[in-house]
C-alpha positions as CSV (number, residue, x, y, z in Angstrom):
1,M,-87.0,-0.3,2.7
2,T,-86.3,-3.5,4.6
3,Q,-83.1,-4.4,6.4
4,V,-82.1,-8.1,5.9
5,F,-79.6,-9.6,8.4
6,V,-77.8,-12.6,6.9
7,F,-76.3,-15.0,9.4
8,S,-74.1,-17.6,7.6
9,D,-72.1,-20.5,8.8
10,H,-69.1,-19.5,6.6
11,E,-69.2,-15.7,6.5
12,P,-69.5,-12.8,8.9
13,L,-72.8,-11.1,9.4
14,R,-74.1,-9.2,6.4
15,I,-76.7,-6.5,6.4
16,W,-78.5,-5.6,3.2
17,K,-81.4,-3.3,2.3
18,F,-84.2,-4.1,-0.2
19,D,-87.1,-2.1,-1.5
20,E,-89.6,-4.8,-0.6
21,R,-91.8,-5.4,2.5
22,A,-90.4,-7.7,5.2
23,D,-93.3,-10.1,4.8
24,Q,-92.7,-10.5,1.1
25,I,-89.0,-11.2,1.6
26,T,-89.8,-13.7,4.3
27,A,-92.3,-15.6,2.2
28,R,-90.1,-15.7,-0.9
29,V,-87.0,-17.0,1.0
30,N,-89.1,-19.6,2.9
31,Q,-90.5,-20.8,-0.5
32,G,-86.9,-21.4,-1.6
33,L,-86.6,-18.3,-3.8
34,W,-83.5,-16.9,-1.9
35,E,-81.3,-16.4,-5.0
36,S,-82.9,-13.1,-5.8
37,Y,-81.7,-11.7,-2.4
38,L,-78.4,-13.6,-1.9
39,G,-77.2,-14.1,-5.5
40,Y,-76.8,-17.1,-7.7
41,E,-73.0,-17.4,-7.5
42,A,-72.6,-16.9,-3.7
43,Y,-74.1,-20.2,-2.6
44,P,-74.6,-23.7,-4.1
45,P,-78.1,-24.5,-5.4
46,S,-78.4,-27.1,-2.6
47,Q,-78.0,-24.4,0.0
48,S,-81.2,-23.7,2.0
49,W,-82.2,-20.6,4.0
50,Q,-84.8,-19.8,6.6
51,A,-86.2,-16.3,7.0
52,R,-87.8,-14.9,10.1
53,Q,-89.5,-11.5,10.2
54,V,-88.9,-9.4,13.3
55,G,-90.8,-6.1,13.1
56,K,-89.6,-4.4,9.9
57,A,-86.4,-6.5,9.7
58,V,-85.8,-10.0,8.3
59,L,-83.3,-12.5,9.7
60,L,-81.8,-15.0,7.3
61,T,-80.2,-18.1,8.7
62,N,-79.2,-21.6,7.6
63,P,-81.7,-24.2,8.8
64,P,-81.4,-24.6,12.6
65,S,-80.7,-28.4,12.5
66,H,-76.9,-27.8,12.5
67,R,-76.7,-24.4,14.1
68,K,-76.3,-24.5,17.9
69,F,-76.8,-20.8,18.3
70,F,-80.4,-20.9,17.1
71,R,-81.2,-24.3,18.5
72,T,-82.3,-23.1,22.0
73,S,-85.5,-21.2,22.4
74,N,-83.8,-18.8,24.9
75,S,-81.3,-17.7,22.2
76,T,-84.0,-17.3,19.6
77,R,-86.2,-15.3,22.0
78,A,-83.3,-13.0,23.0
79,I,-82.5,-12.3,19.3
80,F,-86.2,-11.6,18.6
81,R,-86.4,-9.2,21.6
82,F,-83.3,-7.3,20.5
83,F,-84.6,-6.9,16.9
84,R,-88.2,-6.0,18.0
85,R,-86.8,-3.1,20.1
86,S,-84.4,-2.0,17.4
87,F,-86.9,-2.3,14.5
88,P,-90.4,-1.7,15.8
89,A,-93.2,-2.6,13.3
């Protein structure tokens, strides 16, 4: 069971659980196959997502080019440290 944290520009944080390994979810989302996790109707086909595995959890975000929160390395490192402590491998 893998917890997936979805950070969207237009919606509040969502947390879902899937019966797949974190590395499989990360690989599929980064290959553009995010519809099986987020649904086909929820987002337009042009929407793109980036997955990052942190221990046994997966973080899904919109690409960082337009997200100030994930733009700095310090913010990203702080988030990864939090999730590594919360979800050890």
